C-alpha positions, 0 to 999 in steps of 0.5 A, a space after each residue: 487522505 482518502 483511506 477508509 479511515 484515517 488510521 494510516 494517513 500519516 504513514 502514506 503522507 510520510 512515504 510520499 514525502 520520502 519518495 518524492 515521486 514524479 508520476 503518481 496514480 492516486 486511486 484510493 477511492 475509485 479505479 475509474 481513472 486508471 491509466 493505460 497499460 503503457 503508463 508507468 508510476 513512481 507511486 501507486 496509491 490504492 485503498 478502498 477501491 480494491 474492496 470495490 472489485 472482485 478479489 480476482 480482478 484486484 489481484 490481476 490489477 496488482 500483478 499488472 501494476 507491480 511491473 509499471 510501478 516503483 511502489 504500490 501502497 494499499 490502505 484497507 479495512 480488514 473486514 466488511 464495512 456493511 457497504 453493498 459497494 464492497 465486494 472483497 475483503 483483503 489482508 496481508 495473506 493476499 500478497 503471498 504471490 509477491 516477492 518483496 513487500 511490507 505491512 502493518 495492521 492496526 485498528 482493523 486496518 491494513 497498510 501494505 507496501 509493495 515494492 514494484 520493479 521500477 527504480 526508486 530512490 529508497 529500497 524497501 528495507 531502507 524504507 521499513 527501517 526509516 518508518 520504524 526508526 522515525 515513529 510515524 503515528 498511527 491514528 484512531 479510526 476517525 480522529 486524525 489528532 489521536 495517536 494509537 502507536 507508531 507504524 511498525 512495518 514488517 518486511 516480508 521477503 519470500 527469498 525466492 530467486 529474486 536476489 538480482 532484483 532491486 530491493 
């Protein structure tokens, strides 16, 4: 996987297997190949690419993608890695604008799963429950063979007037 570390690689792979997406936008390292505004996705994979643009531009991008996607999965370090190409640092606090999402943090990396507005085979609550039941491994920074603990996604539902939306 193309995450900054391998910490959540198994989680991203498992999610991709469970959703069996047709249209996937994989922009984990660069946003250069971002599709035109009319294209829609079952799954968008973002990672370190978000830390390489100003946070205001990243928030605009996420706001646009949420309408064009069923799920957006973000894997990011929670700190600056002393790389001059990184211009922003992200955490779960940056997603307070969105109504329905889940997250985990381990080994100084974040896994953020946003439920977009397009239809999906699994709702977010079901996805979170499945992750937590099946003990998907979280890995050490650079060691894909290690297991630190299982993924523990936490569902964040802000409970605003969103009950009419597909979970």
